[in-house]
C-alpha positions as CSV (number, residue, x, y, z in Angstrom):
1,M,-0.2,-0.1,-0.1
2,S,2.7,2.5,0.8
3,E,6.2,3.0,0.0
4,F,6.9,4.0,3.7
5,T,7.7,1.3,6.2
6,S,7.3,3.3,9.2
7,F,5.9,6.4,10.6
8,R,9.2,7.7,11.2
9,A,10.0,7.2,7.5
10,F,6.8,9.0,6.6
11,Y,6.9,12.1,8.7
12,P,9.5,14.0,6.9
13,Y,7.4,13.5,3.7
14,Y,4.2,14.8,5.6
15,L,6.2,17.8,6.9
16,S,7.3,18.5,3.3
17,E,3.8,18.5,2.2
18,H,3.0,21.3,4.8
19,R,5.5,23.9,4.0
20,N,2.9,26.7,3.5
21,R,2.3,28.4,6.9
22,T,-1.4,29.2,6.1
23,C,-1.8,25.5,5.3
24,R,-0.3,24.6,8.8
25,R,-2.5,27.2,10.5
26,L,-5.7,25.5,8.9
27,H,-4.6,22.3,9.9
28,F,-4.1,23.6,13.6
29,I,-7.4,25.2,13.6
30,G,-9.3,22.0,12.2
31,S,-7.5,20.1,14.8
32,L,-8.7,22.5,17.5
33,C,-12.0,22.0,16.3
34,V,-11.9,18.3,16.3
35,L,-11.0,18.5,19.9
36,G,-13.8,20.9,20.4
37,F,-16.4,18.8,19.0
38,L,-15.1,15.7,21.0
39,A,-15.6,18.1,24.2
40,L,-18.8,19.1,23.3
41,A,-20.1,15.4,22.6
42,L,-18.7,14.2,25.9
43,I,-20.1,17.2,28.1
44,S,-23.5,17.1,26.3
45,G,-23.6,13.5,26.1
46,N,-25.0,14.0,22.4
47,A,-23.0,11.9,20.0
48,W,-24.3,14.0,17.1
49,W,-21.4,16.3,17.9
50,L,-19.0,13.7,16.8
51,L,-20.1,14.3,13.1
52,G,-18.5,17.7,13.2
53,M,-15.2,16.1,13.9
54,P,-14.2,14.6,10.3
55,L,-15.9,17.6,8.7
56,A,-13.8,20.3,10.6
57,G,-10.6,18.1,10.6
58,Y,-10.6,17.3,6.8
59,G,-12.4,20.5,5.9
60,F,-9.8,23.1,7.3
61,A,-6.9,20.5,6.0
62,W,-8.3,20.2,2.6
63,V,-8.6,23.9,1.9
64,G,-5.1,24.4,3.3
65,H,-3.8,21.8,0.6
66,F,-6.0,22.7,-2.4
67,V,-6.1,26.6,-2.0
68,F,-2.6,27.4,-0.4
69,E,-0.3,24.4,-0.6
70,H,-1.5,23.3,-3.9
71,N,-0.9,19.7,-3.6
72,R,-2.8,16.6,-2.7
73,P,-3.5,15.7,0.8
74,A,-1.3,12.7,1.9
75,T,-4.5,11.3,3.6
76,F,-5.6,10.1,0.2
77,R,-2.6,7.7,-0.2
78,H,-1.5,7.2,3.4
79,P,-4.7,7.6,5.7
80,W,-3.3,6.1,8.9
81,Y,0.2,7.8,8.6
82,S,-1.5,11.1,7.6
83,L,-3.8,11.0,10.7
84,A,-0.9,10.3,13.1
85,G,1.0,13.2,11.4
86,D,-1.8,15.6,11.8
87,W,-1.4,15.2,15.7
88,V,2.2,15.0,15.9
89,M,2.2,18.3,13.9
90,F,-0.5,19.7,15.7
91,W,1.5,18.9,19.2
92,Q,4.7,20.4,17.4
93,L,2.7,23.5,16.5
94,L,1.2,23.9,20.0
95,T,4.7,23.6,21.7
96,G,6.6,25.9,19.2
97,R,8.9,23.2,17.7
98,I,7.1,24.0,14.2
99,R,6.3,27.7,13.5
100,L,2.8,28.5,13.3
């Protein structure tokens, strides 16, 4: 399925697909929204909030890729590594390791 044999091998490629600052910011906003929808679902006990998670996460990310990065999201070819990459990059953006 993939030319990558590990997430460690994949992540540098993932970062290379997120060079545009606006794209990274949109990913960050989308991830924050995902966490917000999860919190709303847990607090309210209403599982319908969970439907917002993929819409927000993918929506913001895909706008970043198609409009600003001008590339195809890695999730189309590497869905699991890409999902892990989203959260590693989110943490690195949050902690300042990657410039937001």
